[in-house]
N, C-alpha and C positions, 0 to 999 in steps of 0.2 A: 503505299506501294510495296509490293513484295521484295524481299531480299534477292530472290531469283525465281525463274520459272523452270519447272521440270516437266518436260514432255515425255510421255511413256507410250512406247509402241506396243501394239497388241501382237508382238512377235518376239521370239526368243533370240538371244545373242549367239554368235558363233558362225563360223564359215559354212558349215553344212546347213544350218537353219537359214542363213542368208541366201544360199543358192536355191534352196527349196522355195523360199519366199519370192525370189526373183522369177523363177519359172511359173509359180502360181499367179503372180501379177500379170505376166505376159499371156499365159494360156487361158486363164479364167479370172479376169479382173473383177467380174461381178460377184464372185464368191470369196474374194480375198478379204480376210478378217481385219486387216489394219488399214483403215482409211488414212491415218496419219502417214504411214509409209507410202501409200498409193499417191497421195497428193504432193508430198514433199520430196519424193525420190523418183528419179528416172530409173532406167534399167540397172544402173550400177553406182550412181552417185547422187548426192543431194542436189536438188534443182538450184541453179545459181540465183534465181530471184528469191527463193526462200532463204538461202544462205545470206544474201545481202540484207534481207529484211531483219533476220534475227541478230545480225551483227550491229545493226543500228538501234536496237531496242535499248531503253534506259536501264535495263536490268540484265544480268547474265542469264543465259539459257543453257540448260543441261538436258541431255536426252538419255533415257534408259530403256532397255528392252524389258519385256514383261518379266523374265526370270531374274534379271538384275534388280528390278523394282521390288519384287516379292522378297528377294534376299535382303535388300536394304530397308524395306518398309513393310515387314510382315503383317502389321495391323491393317494394311490397306489391300491385302491379298485378294479380297473379294470384290474390290472396286472394278467397275466395268471399264474396259480399255478399248481403244486408245483414249487417253485423257491427258490433260495438262493440270498441273498443280502450282499454286503460289506457295513458295517456301518462305516462311517467316525467319527472322534473325535467330529465333530459338530452334529452328529446324523443323518446326511443325508444318504439316501440309494442310492446305485448304484447296478444295476443288476450284479450278480456274476455268477450264473448259471440259464439260462432260462428254462422254462417248457419243451421246445422241447429237449434240451440237457438232462434234467433230465429223461424225459420219455423214452429216448433211452438207458439209462444206467442201467446196473445191478449194484450190490454192488461194485464189483471191478472196474467197469467203473466209478462209482461216486467217489470213492476214488481217482482214477487216475485223474479225472477231477478237483477235489479240489486241488490236489498236483500241477498240471500243472498251474492252475490259481493263486495259491499263490506264485509260483516260480518267 
């Protein structure tokens, strides 16, 4: 079992980026680049069912935006996002959910994917 899970959004951090992303999700959801954001967030906040699910997981969960991830893990800068990583006690990352899997999942599918991979 990993020490923790790290979910990485395919979106940058910050107020301006967040506003831009919110409008993009609303106005053109089919072209929005972050399926993780799209399924786990409503217009302004994390979906309650996702928040409840991650709180009950047997490992801590952390979230980073693309720019934060590249800053903290430059060796992974070319990895396709959004994605989730299993973080070992040593701090090393191992892909846990790849972009293709995440892009294909709705919220229930993502929850089930996390459950299956942690089992």
